[in-house]
C-alpha positions, 0 to 999 in steps of 0.5 A: 941249108942254114939260110933255107931252114930259117927262112921255111921256119919264118915264113911258117910263123908269119903264115901262122900269125897271119891265119890267127889274124884272119880266124879272129877277125882282125883283118876283115877290112882286107878285101873290102877296101874302096876300089876292090871291084865286086859284081853281084848278080843273079847266078854269077859273083865276080870280085877283083881285088885292085886296091887290096893287090896293090896294098899287098904289093907295096907291103911286100916290096917294103919288107923284102927292101927292109930285109935286103937293107938289113942283110948287108 
């Protein structure tokens, strides 16, 4: 349980930091990158964050790689 508790504390801290960054507008560019599809018509809005998804996937993969690398 020690590892699970530590993981939950770190994950909670990261979520709090991301929440603060979003609330102060430091990440206002996230979701508005070139390649993100936004279609707005009367009565319909469609948003497909392709580039944002790829960027977040690469960052998450890098973080998980570094965590597994330093864990050994």
